[in-house]
FIVO-872615 format. One record per residue: residue in three letters; x, y, z of N, C-alpha, C, O in turn; residue number from 1. Coordinates in nm, 3 decimals. Layout:
+------+---------+---------+---------+---------+---------+---------+---------+---------+---------+---------+---------+---------+------+
: resn :    n_px :    n_py :    n_pz :   ca_px :   ca_py :   ca_pz :    c_px :    c_py :    c_pz :    o_px :    o_py :    o_pz : resi :
+------+---------+---------+---------+---------+---------+---------+---------+---------+---------+---------+---------+---------+------+
:  ala :       X :       Y :       Z :       X :       Y :       Z :       X :       Y :       Z :       X :       Y :       Z :  NUM :
...
+------+---------+---------+---------+---------+---------+---------+---------+---------+---------+---------+---------+---------+------+
//
This chain:
+------+---------+---------+---------+---------+---------+---------+---------+---------+---------+---------+---------+---------+------+
: resn :    n_px :    n_py :    n_pz :   ca_px :   ca_py :   ca_pz :    c_px :    c_py :    c_pz :    o_px :    o_py :    o_pz : resi :
+------+---------+---------+---------+---------+---------+---------+---------+---------+---------+---------+---------+---------+------+
:  met :  -0.912 :   5.254 :   1.053 :  -1.053 :   5.338 :   1.040 :  -1.129 :   5.280 :   1.151 :  -1.134 :   5.162 :   1.186 :    1 :
:  ala :  -1.199 :   5.404 :   1.211 :  -1.262 :   5.348 :   1.331 :  -1.420 :   5.308 :   1.284 :  -1.478 :   5.348 :   1.183 :    2 :
:  arg :  -1.463 :   5.233 :   1.368 :  -1.594 :   5.174 :   1.382 :  -1.702 :   5.285 :   1.369 :  -1.676 :   5.385 :   1.435 :    3 :
:  ser :  -1.819 :   5.289 :   1.298 :  -1.923 :   5.353 :   1.283 :  -1.994 :   5.346 :   1.454 :  -2.005 :   5.238 :   1.514 :    4 :
:  ile :  -2.030 :   5.454 :   1.502 :  -2.074 :   5.491 :   1.653 :  -2.241 :   5.422 :   1.640 :  -2.296 :   5.363 :   1.732 :    5 :
:  lys :  -2.301 :   5.447 :   1.507 :  -2.423 :   5.376 :   1.529 :  -2.412 :   5.198 :   1.529 :  -2.507 :   5.125 :   1.554 :    6 :
:  lys :  -2.303 :   5.161 :   1.501 :  -2.302 :   5.002 :   1.524 :  -2.260 :   4.995 :   1.620 :  -2.280 :   4.879 :   1.657 :    7 :
:  gly :  -2.184 :   5.074 :   1.729 :  -2.152 :   5.016 :   1.837 :  -2.000 :   4.933 :   1.852 :  -1.944 :   4.883 :   1.755 :    8 :
:  pro :  -1.953 :   4.931 :   1.973 :  -1.820 :   4.836 :   1.947 :  -1.829 :   4.672 :   1.917 :  -1.927 :   4.621 :   1.970 :    9 :
:  phe :  -1.762 :   4.597 :   1.858 :  -1.742 :   4.471 :   1.810 :  -1.691 :   4.395 :   1.938 :  -1.597 :   4.428 :   2.010 :   10 :
:  ile :  -1.766 :   4.298 :   1.948 :  -1.725 :   4.196 :   2.091 :  -1.772 :   4.079 :   2.057 :  -1.894 :   4.066 :   2.048 :   11 :
:  asp :  -1.679 :   3.962 :   2.030 :  -1.730 :   3.834 :   1.972 :  -1.836 :   3.777 :   2.048 :  -1.811 :   3.770 :   2.168 :   12 :
:  ser :  -1.942 :   3.737 :   2.013 :  -2.062 :   3.686 :   2.051 :  -2.040 :   3.575 :   2.184 :  -2.097 :   3.576 :   2.293 :   13 :
:  lys :  -1.933 :   3.477 :   2.131 :  -1.907 :   3.353 :   2.232 :  -1.821 :   3.399 :   2.327 :  -1.816 :   3.324 :   2.424 :   14 :
:  leu :  -1.736 :   3.515 :   2.335 :  -1.638 :   3.560 :   2.425 :  -1.742 :   3.600 :   2.525 :  -1.751 :   3.534 :   2.629 :   15 :
:  glu :  -1.818 :   3.700 :   2.502 :  -1.890 :   3.786 :   2.575 :  -1.970 :   3.684 :   2.667 :  -1.971 :   3.700 :   2.789 :   16 :
:  lys :  -2.048 :   3.566 :   2.596 :  -2.112 :   3.486 :   2.682 :  -2.031 :   3.418 :   2.759 :  -2.089 :   3.379 :   2.860 :   17 :
:  lys :  -1.927 :   3.389 :   2.753 :  -1.815 :   3.327 :   2.809 :  -1.766 :   3.407 :   2.947 :  -1.746 :   3.356 :   3.057 :   18 :
:  ile :  -1.756 :   3.513 :   2.918 :  -1.717 :   3.638 :   3.000 :  -1.837 :   3.681 :   3.104 :  -1.812 :   3.727 :   3.216 :   19 :
:  leu :  -1.963 :   3.661 :   3.058 :  -2.050 :   3.700 :   3.157 :  -2.123 :   3.566 :   3.230 :  -2.202 :   3.566 :   3.324 :   20 :
:  ala :  -2.068 :   3.453 :   3.153 :  -2.073 :   3.318 :   3.283 :  -1.997 :   3.321 :   3.381 :  -2.036 :   3.278 :   3.490 :   21 :
:  ile :  -1.877 :   3.369 :   3.366 :  -1.750 :   3.380 :   3.468 :  -1.807 :   3.471 :   3.557 :  -1.814 :   3.430 :   3.673 :   22 :
:  ala :  -1.860 :   3.612 :   3.530 :  -1.879 :   3.720 :   3.600 :  -1.997 :   3.666 :   3.699 :  -2.000 :   3.680 :   3.822 :   23 :
:  gly :  -2.084 :   3.608 :   3.626 :  -2.207 :   3.538 :   3.699 :  -2.158 :   3.419 :   3.845 :  -2.205 :   3.411 :   3.959 :   24 :
:  ser :  -2.059 :   3.351 :   3.787 :  -2.019 :   3.232 :   3.868 :  -1.945 :   3.286 :   4.007 :  -1.963 :   3.250 :   4.124 :   25 :
:  gly :  -1.853 :   3.387 :   3.949 :  -1.756 :   3.453 :   4.061 :  -1.643 :   3.394 :   4.071 :  -1.557 :   3.428 :   4.153 :   26 :
:  lys :  -1.627 :   3.277 :   3.968 :  -1.495 :   3.200 :   3.969 :  -1.366 :   3.283 :   3.898 :  -1.387 :   3.351 :   3.797 :   27 :
:  lys :  -1.252 :   3.273 :   3.948 :  -1.125 :   3.325 :   3.896 :  -1.088 :   3.217 :   3.786 :  -1.051 :   3.105 :   3.820 :   28 :
:  ser :  -1.098 :   3.250 :   3.667 :  -1.045 :   3.136 :   3.569 :  -0.963 :   3.224 :   3.459 :  -0.962 :   3.347 :   3.465 :   29 :
:  thr :  -0.910 :   3.168 :   3.384 :  -0.845 :   3.208 :   3.263 :  -0.921 :   3.172 :   3.120 :  -0.924 :   3.055 :   3.083 :   30 :
:  leu :  -0.977 :   3.268 :   3.047 :  -1.047 :   3.221 :   2.927 :  -0.937 :   3.222 :   2.798 :  -0.862 :   3.318 :   2.778 :   31 :
:  lys :  -0.937 :   3.129 :   2.734 :  -0.856 :   3.103 :   2.607 :  -0.928 :   3.185 :   2.504 :  -1.051 :   3.175 :   2.508 :   32 :
:  thr :  -0.875 :   3.268 :   2.407 :  -0.966 :   3.337 :   2.308 :  -0.875 :   3.361 :   2.178 :  -0.753 :   3.367 :   2.187 :   33 :
:  trp :  -0.926 :   3.370 :   2.086 :  -0.846 :   3.391 :   1.936 :  -0.917 :   3.519 :   1.891 :  -0.900 :   3.566 :   1.779 :   34 :
:  ala :  -1.004 :   3.579 :   1.990 :  -1.080 :   3.710 :   1.938 :  -0.996 :   3.843 :   1.964 :  -1.039 :   3.919 :   2.051 :   35 :
:  arg :  -0.887 :   3.875 :   1.899 :  -0.784 :   3.965 :   1.898 :  -0.874 :   4.107 :   1.889 :  -0.854 :   4.207 :   1.958 :   36 :
:  arg :  -0.980 :   4.091 :   1.784 :  -1.035 :   4.206 :   1.756 :  -1.126 :   4.255 :   1.827 :  -1.160 :   4.368 :   1.793 :   37 :
:  ser :  -1.171 :   4.219 :   1.902 :  -1.305 :   4.228 :   2.012 :  -1.239 :   4.338 :   2.089 :  -1.120 :   4.345 :   2.120 :   38 :
:  thr :  -1.356 :   4.441 :   2.121 :  -1.327 :   4.554 :   2.191 :  -1.370 :   4.520 :   2.353 :  -1.472 :   4.459 :   2.385 :   39 :
:  ile :  -1.262 :   4.579 :   2.453 :  -1.285 :   4.543 :   2.579 :  -1.394 :   4.618 :   2.631 :  -1.389 :   4.741 :   2.622 :   40 :
:  ser :  -1.525 :   4.544 :   2.702 :  -1.617 :   4.640 :   2.769 :  -1.594 :   4.643 :   2.910 :  -1.516 :   4.576 :   2.978 :   41 :
:  pro :  -1.678 :   4.735 :   2.944 :  -1.674 :   4.725 :   3.128 :  -1.710 :   4.584 :   3.191 :  -1.662 :   4.553 :   3.301 :   42 :
:  asp :  -1.783 :   4.507 :   3.130 :  -1.815 :   4.376 :   3.204 :  -1.689 :   4.283 :   3.195 :  -1.697 :   4.174 :   3.252 :   43 :
:  phe :  -1.560 :   4.318 :   3.123 :  -1.449 :   4.221 :   3.130 :  -1.355 :   4.257 :   3.235 :  -1.253 :   4.194 :   3.262 :   44 :
:  val :  -1.399 :   4.368 :   3.295 :  -1.315 :   4.397 :   3.400 :  -1.288 :   4.302 :   3.533 :  -1.381 :   4.265 :   3.605 :   45 :
:  gly :  -1.179 :   4.276 :   3.553 :  -1.122 :   4.152 :   3.670 :  -1.119 :   4.026 :   3.615 :  -1.112 :   3.933 :   3.696 :   46 :
:  val :  -1.123 :   3.996 :   3.481 :  -1.098 :   3.883 :   3.443 :  -0.969 :   3.838 :   3.350 :  -0.961 :   3.903 :   3.245 :   47 :
:  thr :  -0.897 :   3.767 :   3.364 :  -0.777 :   3.739 :   3.297 :  -0.837 :   3.645 :   3.174 :  -0.918 :   3.553 :   3.182 :   48 :
:  ile :  -0.771 :   3.699 :   3.060 :  -0.812 :   3.665 :   2.939 :  -0.679 :   3.626 :   2.858 :  -0.594 :   3.710 :   2.829 :   49 :
:  ala :  -0.668 :   3.496 :   2.826 :  -0.523 :   3.433 :   2.747 :  -0.586 :   3.462 :   2.591 :  -0.682 :   3.407 :   2.537 :   50 :
:  val :  -0.501 :   3.565 :   2.542 :  -0.522 :   3.617 :   2.416 :  -0.402 :   3.549 :   2.313 :  -0.281 :   3.566 :   2.330 :   51 :
:  his :  -0.450 :   3.487 :   2.227 :  -0.370 :   3.414 :   2.124 :  -0.294 :   3.499 :   2.016 :  -0.363 :   3.547 :   1.926 :   52 :
:  asn :  -0.138 :   3.527 :   2.016 :  -0.073 :   3.613 :   1.945 :  -0.012 :   3.535 :   1.787 :   0.057 :   3.582 :   1.696 :   53 :
:  gly :  -0.066 :   3.420 :   1.803 :  -0.017 :   3.328 :   1.655 :   0.072 :   3.236 :   1.668 :   0.106 :   3.161 :   1.576 :   54 :
:  asn :   0.129 :   3.236 :   1.808 :   0.211 :   3.145 :   1.878 :   0.168 :   3.079 :   1.979 :   0.147 :   2.958 :   1.977 :   55 :
:  lys :   0.149 :   3.173 :   2.100 :   0.127 :   3.118 :   2.219 :   0.018 :   3.215 :   2.251 :  -0.002 :   3.319 :   2.187 :   56 :
:  phe :  -0.068 :   3.163 :   2.379 :  -0.147 :   3.246 :   2.444 :  -0.116 :   3.321 :   2.561 :  -0.104 :   3.260 :   2.667 :   57 :
:  ile :  -0.097 :   3.472 :   2.557 :  -0.064 :   3.572 :   2.642 :  -0.168 :   3.617 :   2.737 :  -0.267 :   3.678 :   2.695 :   58 :
:  pro :  -0.148 :   3.585 :   2.885 :  -0.270 :   3.605 :   2.963 :  -0.260 :   3.756 :   2.969 :  -0.151 :   3.813 :   2.960 :   59 :
:  val :  -0.380 :   3.822 :   2.986 :  -0.405 :   3.960 :   2.992 :  -0.504 :   3.999 :   3.111 :  -0.621 :   3.971 :   3.087 :   60 :
:  tyr :  -0.478 :   4.058 :   3.237 :  -0.551 :   4.078 :   3.324 :  -0.611 :   4.211 :   3.305 :  -0.542 :   4.312 :   3.321 :   61 :
:  ile :  -0.755 :   4.219 :   3.265 :  -0.824 :   4.341 :   3.224 :  -0.855 :   4.425 :   3.351 :  -0.898 :   4.386 :   3.459 :   62 :
:  thr :  -0.821 :   4.561 :   3.304 :  -0.838 :   4.673 :   3.406 :  -0.909 :   4.785 :   3.405 :  -0.949 :   4.782 :   3.289 :   63 :
:  glu :  -0.953 :   4.882 :   3.451 :  -1.072 :   5.003 :   3.405 :  -1.007 :   5.064 :   3.300 :  -1.082 :   5.113 :   3.216 :   64 :
:  asn :  -0.865 :   5.078 :   3.277 :  -0.761 :   5.168 :   3.195 :  -0.816 :   5.096 :   3.037 :  -0.841 :   5.163 :   2.937 :   65 :
:  met :  -0.826 :   4.959 :   3.044 :  -0.802 :   4.913 :   2.877 :  -0.976 :   4.889 :   2.851 :  -0.992 :   4.784 :   2.789 :   66 :
:  val :  -1.070 :   4.940 :   2.875 :  -1.207 :   4.948 :   2.854 :  -1.195 :   5.024 :   2.705 :  -1.118 :   5.121 :   2.697 :   67 :
:  gly :  -1.262 :   4.986 :   2.601 :  -1.236 :   5.057 :   2.481 :  -1.141 :   5.033 :   2.360 :  -1.148 :   5.073 :   2.244 :   68 :
:  his :  -1.040 :   4.947 :   2.429 :  -0.928 :   4.890 :   2.340 :  -0.969 :   4.771 :   2.306 :  -1.067 :   4.715 :   2.354 :   69 :
:  lys :  -0.877 :   4.714 :   2.199 :  -0.874 :   4.586 :   2.150 :  -0.823 :   4.482 :   2.234 :  -0.746 :   4.530 :   2.317 :   70 :
:  leu :  -0.833 :   4.385 :   2.242 :  -0.752 :   4.257 :   2.295 :  -0.631 :   4.270 :   2.225 :  -0.523 :   4.295 :   2.279 :   71 :
:  gly :  -0.645 :   4.256 :   2.119 :  -0.507 :   4.225 :   2.068 :  -0.376 :   4.328 :   2.051 :  -0.265 :   4.294 :   2.009 :   72 :
:  glu :  -0.415 :   4.460 :   2.095 :  -0.339 :   4.550 :   2.193 :  -0.257 :   4.525 :   2.262 :  -0.146 :   4.577 :   2.253 :   73 :
:  phe :  -0.295 :   4.415 :   2.373 :  -0.217 :   4.369 :   2.481 :  -0.134 :   4.249 :   2.453 :  -0.049 :   4.226 :   2.539 :   74 :
:  ala :  -0.139 :   4.162 :   2.345 :  -0.064 :   4.065 :   2.316 :   0.028 :   4.075 :   2.179 :  -0.003 :   4.041 :   2.065 :   75 :
:  pro :   0.142 :   4.128 :   2.223 :   0.227 :   4.167 :   2.077 :   0.252 :   4.011 :   1.986 :   0.257 :   3.897 :   2.034 :   76 :
:  thr :   0.261 :   4.045 :   1.868 :   0.256 :   3.933 :   1.786 :   0.434 :   3.915 :   1.760 :   0.489 :   3.805 :   1.751 :   77 :
:  arg :   0.500 :   4.039 :   1.752 :   0.636 :   4.019 :   1.704 :   0.725 :   4.050 :   1.822 :   0.692 :   4.126 :   1.913 :   78 :
:  thr :   0.842 :   3.986 :   1.814 :   0.919 :   4.021 :   1.923 :   1.055 :   4.085 :   1.886 :   1.141 :   4.031 :   1.817 :   79 :
:  phe :   1.062 :   4.216 :   1.945 :   1.174 :   4.265 :   1.943 :   1.301 :   4.243 :   1.973 :   1.330 :   4.259 :   2.092 :   80 :
:  arg :   1.395 :   4.206 :   1.890 :   1.538 :   4.170 :   1.972 :   1.631 :   4.285 :   1.945 :   1.744 :   4.241 :   1.926 :   81 :
:  gly :   1.627 :   4.394 :   1.937 :   1.702 :   4.486 :   1.932 :   1.782 :   4.522 :   1.780 :   1.814 :   4.426 :   1.710 :   82 :
:  his :   1.810 :   4.650 :   1.738 :   1.884 :   4.678 :   1.625 :   2.045 :   4.614 :   1.600 :   2.132 :   4.606 :   1.687 :   83 :
:  ser :   2.058 :   4.568 :   1.440 :   2.184 :   4.531 :   1.450 :   2.306 :   4.605 :   1.442 :   2.415 :   4.552 :   1.419 :   84 :
:  gly :   2.287 :   4.751 :   1.463 :   2.405 :   4.843 :   1.421 :   2.454 :   4.879 :   1.564 :   2.529 :   4.976 :   1.578 :   85 :
:  asn :   2.416 :   4.809 :   1.665 :   2.478 :   4.856 :   1.840 :   2.618 :   4.796 :   1.819 :   2.687 :   4.870 :   1.889 :   86 :
:  asn :   2.703 :   4.704 :   1.763 :   2.803 :   4.656 :   1.787 :   2.935 :   4.732 :   1.703 :   3.034 :   4.666 :   1.671 :   87 :
:  lys :   2.923 :   4.878 :   1.674 :   2.998 :   4.950 :   1.618 :   3.124 :   5.018 :   1.696 :   3.090 :   5.067 :   1.804 :   88 :
:  ile :   3.232 :   5.030 :   1.671 :   3.329 :   5.070 :   1.782 :   3.360 :   5.198 :   1.717 :   3.371 :   5.214 :   1.595 :   89 :
:  asp :   3.373 :   5.296 :   1.814 :   3.434 :   5.425 :   1.767 :   3.570 :   5.419 :   1.754 :   3.631 :   5.396 :   1.859 :   90 :
:  lys :   3.650 :   5.436 :   1.634 :   3.778 :   5.423 :   1.609 :   3.852 :   5.522 :   1.616 :   3.974 :   5.506 :   1.604 :   91 :
:  thr :   3.801 :   5.642 :   1.634 :   3.877 :   5.768 :   1.648 :   3.927 :   5.785 :   1.774 :   4.022 :   5.862 :   1.792 :   92 :
:  ala :   3.871 :   5.718 :   1.873 :   3.929 :   5.734 :   2.022 :   4.053 :   5.641 :   2.033 :   4.071 :   5.549 :   1.952 :   93 :
:  gly :   4.127 :   5.664 :   2.122 :   4.250 :   5.588 :   2.171 :   4.203 :   5.456 :   2.238 :   4.086 :   5.426 :   2.262 :   94 :
:  pro :   4.302 :   5.391 :   2.261 :   4.312 :   5.272 :   2.350 :   4.238 :   5.289 :   2.500 :   4.201 :   5.196 :   2.572 :   95 :
:  gly :   4.228 :   5.426 :   2.527 :   4.153 :   5.430 :   2.663 :   4.215 :   5.523 :   2.756 :   4.312 :   5.582 :   2.707 :   96 :
:  pro :   4.190 :   5.548 :   2.863 :   4.255 :   5.652 :   2.937 :   4.398 :   5.571 :   2.992 :   4.411 :   5.453 :   3.026 :   97 :
:  ser :   4.501 :   5.683 :   2.985 :   4.601 :   5.616 :   3.051 :   4.693 :   5.699 :   3.149 :   4.648 :   5.810 :   3.180 :   98 :
:  ala :   4.802 :   5.667 :   3.197 :   4.858 :   5.742 :   3.293 :   4.941 :   5.841 :   3.258 :   5.017 :   5.818 :   3.164 :   99 :
:  pro :   4.945 :   5.943 :   3.311 :   5.069 :   6.078 :   3.229 :   5.177 :   6.007 :   3.225 :   5.197 :   5.912 :   3.300 :  100 :
:  ala :   5.275 :   6.054 :   3.119 :   5.417 :   6.016 :   3.095 :   5.517 :   5.998 :   3.211 :   5.595 :   5.903 :   3.218 :  101 :
:  gly :   5.508 :   6.087 :   3.294 :   5.615 :   6.082 :   3.409 :   5.578 :   5.975 :   3.504 :   5.677 :   5.926 :   3.560 :  102 :
:  glu :   5.462 :   5.924 :   3.539 :   5.431 :   5.841 :   3.615 :   5.452 :   5.696 :   3.581 :   5.433 :   5.648 :   3.469 :  103 :
:  lys :   5.500 :   5.621 :   3.702 :   5.520 :   5.461 :   3.697 :   5.375 :   5.385 :   3.737 :   5.303 :   5.437 :   3.822 :  104 :
:  lys :   5.341 :   5.272 :   3.680 :   5.242 :   5.214 :   3.754 :   5.277 :   5.120 :   3.820 :   5.196 :   5.060 :   3.890 :  105 :
+------+---------+---------+---------+---------+---------+---------+---------+---------+---------+---------+---------+---------+------+
//
């Protein structure tokens, strides 16, 4: 469910203060945050934020295309290791291509 337009986007107040402090100082440093639900605002562009995914911090460099999305969208919490059904062998096919019957190898 989307947030009400009347309320505006949610941005964690502590995170916003840290971002504004970094933007004012001009330093390039990484911020660690657990605020995955915070919406990315235009003030965040050009800053690297390490977003916690439940296990470790994933560094996310904020670009203009990310404005309006949530921080948690760019730090996946689950690791996809593939489907287990890929090692089936087609038993209807023969042992492979072979030479015609009359030729020697």
